[in-house]
C-alpha positions in Angstrom: 13.4 1.6 3.0 13.5 3.5 6.4 10.8 5.9 5.6 11.8 9.3 4.2 12.6 10.3 0.6 13.7 13.6 -0.5 10.8 15.8 -1.4 10.8 16.9 -5.0 11.3 20.5 -5.8 7.7 21.1 -6.9 6.5 20.0 -3.6 8.9 22.2 -1.7 7.8 25.2 -3.8 4.1 24.3 -3.2 4.8 24.1 0.6 6.3 27.6 0.5 3.3 28.9 -1.6 0.8 27.3 0.8 2.5 28.9 3.9 2.2 32.3 2.3 -1.5 31.7 1.5 -1.0 31.5 -2.2 -2.3 27.9 -2.7 -5.6 26.4 -1.9 -6.0 23.3 0.3 -7.4 21.1 -2.5 -4.7 22.2 -5.0 -2.0 21.6 -2.4 -3.4 18.2 -1.5 -3.3 17.1 -5.2 0.4 18.2 -5.3 1.2 16.1 -2.2 -0.7 13.2 -3.5 1.3 13.3 -6.7 4.6 13.3 -4.7 3.4 10.4 -2.7 2.4 8.5 -5.9 5.8 9.0 -7.3 7.5 7.7 -4.1 5.3 4.6 -4.2 6.2 4.0 -7.9 9.9 4.3 -7.2 9.9 1.9 -4.4 7.8 -0.7 -6.3 10.0 -0.2 -9.4 13.1 -1.4 -7.5 11.2 -4.4 -6.0 10.5 -3.3 -2.4 8.0 -5.5 -0.7 7.3 -3.0 2.1 6.3 0.5 0.9 6.1 3.9 2.7 4.6 7.2 1.3 8.1 8.8 1.4 6.8 10.9 4.4 6.0 13.6 1.8 3.3 15.2 3.9 5.6 15.8 6.8 7.9 18.7 7.7 10.2 16.2 9.4 9.9 12.5 10.1 8.5 13.3 13.5 6.5 16.4 12.8 3.2 14.8 12.5 3.0 14.8 16.4 2.9 18.6 16.9 0.9 18.9 13.6 -1.9 16.8 15.1 -1.5 17.6 18.9 -1.8 21.0 20.6 0.2 22.1 23.5 3.7 22.0 22.1 4.1 25.8 21.9 5.9 27.7 19.1 8.4 25.8 17.0 10.1 25.7 13.5 12.1 23.2 11.5 15.1 23.7 13.8 13.2 22.1 16.6 13.8 18.8 14.7 17.2 19.5 13.1 19.4 21.2 15.8 22.9 19.9 16.3 25.8 19.2 14.0 25.1 18.0 10.5 27.9 16.8 8.2 27.8 17.0 4.4 29.7 18.1 1.3 29.9 21.7 2.6 31.5 20.6 5.9 29.8 20.9 9.4 26.5 22.8 9.6 25.6 23.7 13.2 22.1 24.5 14.1 21.2 25.7 17.6 18.2 24.2 19.5 15.5 27.0 19.6 15.9 28.7 22.9 12.2 28.7 24.0 11.3 25.2 22.8 9.1 23.3 25.2 5.5 22.2 25.6 3.5 24.9 27.3 0.1 23.3 27.9 -1.4 19.9 28.4 -1.2 17.9 25.2 -4.5 17.5 23.4 -4.9 15.3 20.3 -6.8 17.3 17.6 -6.6 14.4 15.1 -4.7 11.2 14.6 -1.1 11.7 13.6 -0.7 9.5 10.5 -4.0 7.8 9.8 -4.6 9.9 6.7 -1.2 9.1 5.4 -1.8 5.4 6.0 -5.2 5.2 4.3 -3.9 7.0 1.1 -0.9 4.7 1.1 -2.9 1.5 1.6 -5.2 2.4 -1.3 -2.3 3.0 -3.7 -0.2 -0.2 -3.2 -0.8 -3.9 -3.2 2.4 -4.5 -1.3 2.8 -4.1 2.5 2.3 -0.4 3.5 4.5 0.7 6.3 3.8 3.7 8.4 6.3 5.3 10.9 5.7 6.8 14.2 8.2 8.5 16.6 9.6 7.0 19.7 8.3 8.5 23.0 11.8 9.3 24.2 12.6 11.4 21.1 10.0 14.0 22.5 12.2 14.8 25.5 13.5 17.5 23.1 10.0 19.2 23.5 10.1 19.2 27.3 11.5 22.1 29.2 12.0 22.4 32.9 11.2 26.1 32.5 8.4 26.4 30.0 6.8 23.0 30.6 6.7 23.0 34.3 3.1 24.2 34.7 1.7 21.6 32.4 4.3 18.8 33.1 6.5 19.4 36.1 8.6 16.3 35.3 9.9 14.7 32.1 8.4 11.4 33.2 4.9 12.8 33.3 5.3 14.5 29.9 6.6 11.2 28.2 3.8 9.3 29.8 1.4 11.5 28.0 3.3 11.0 24.7 3.0 7.2 25.3 -0.8 7.5 25.7 -1.1 9.5 22.4 1.1 7.0 20.6 -0.8 4.0 21.8 -4.1 5.6 20.6 -2.4 6.1 17.3 -1.2 2.4 17.0 -4.8 1.3 17.8 -6.3 3.4 15.0 -3.6 2.3 12.5 -4.4 -1.3 13.3 -8.1 -0.7 13.0 -7.5 0.8 9.5 -5.5 -2.4 8.5 -1.8 -1.5 9.3 0.4 -4.7 9.4 3.7 -3.0 9.7 4.4 0.0 12.1 7.9 1.5 12.5 9.1 3.2 15.6 11.7 5.9 14.8 14.3 6.3 17.6 17.4 8.0 16.4 18.0 9.6 19.7 19.6 6.4 21.0 22.4 6.8 18.4 22.7 10.5 19.3 23.4 9.6 22.9 26.9 8.5 21.7 27.7 12.2 20.9 29.1 13.8 24.1 27.4 17.1 23.3 24.0 15.7 22.7 24.3 13.3 25.6 25.0 16.3 27.9 21.7 17.9 26.7 19.6 14.8 27.3 21.3 14.1 30.7 20.6 17.8 31.6 16.9 17.0 31.6 17.4 14.8 34.7 17.9 11.2 33.3 21.3 9.5 33.5 22.7 7.9 30.3 21.8 4.4 31.8 18.2 5.5 32.4 17.9 6.8 28.8 18.8 3.4 27.6 16.7 1.4 30.1 13.6 3.5 30.7 13.6 4.8 27.2 13.2 1.2 26.0 10.5 0.6 28.5 8.6 3.5 27.0 9.0 2.0 23.4 7.8 -1.3 24.8 4.8 0.4 26.4 3.7 1.8 23.0 3.7 -1.7 21.5 2.4 -3.7 24.5 -0.7 -5.7 23.9 -0.9 -5.1 20.2 -1.1 -8.3 18.2 -1.2 -9.2 14.5 1.0 -6.3 13.6 4.8 -6.3 13.0 6.8 -3.4 14.8 10.1 -2.2 13.2 12.6 -0.2 15.0 14.8 2.5 13.5 17.8 3.7 15.4 
């Protein structure tokens, strides 16, 4: 089980209601909790030993970062889903939002996934797994134009991301996490010439994306013991 499960239709409807102000925080949380409970039950029923919460509380597998950290600027779902997507209806092409890019120094408002983990841990006797995004994935939220005042270089921006993620790992371990997964699908995307061109346009060569990108992942994990790290490409 990588992490995400499809959100049920009633949760999608509740998210729409909530965004329009038609649903209170407590009622919405009850609906989210129910969706998480169903996800846990499904995984346990097929015999999984490692259980996630289905990432039901997230807009995208990586969206807990800008939800918990200020400074990323304006964005929507296309910030996470741009590019070519293949399905039964053929190729769906989404453009990267034109003004995407962190605009201020990043500031953590709360922990990214601690609330997800504590609920999950209380609901299963099996090993709860929580997922966090790879630092290099956030290059998508750095812009040489819009981010230059806060972070003149991509390296400086990603160093800040590493700091935030290390704080997150420390908190998750304090709460009892034994299994933390780092999501890094951008490595696979580098095989696509169009996507690779975007990433290399930020100033790093393909070789640096593979070498230094992995150094950033190792920096997130460095020094943390008694926890298993998984890696999703």
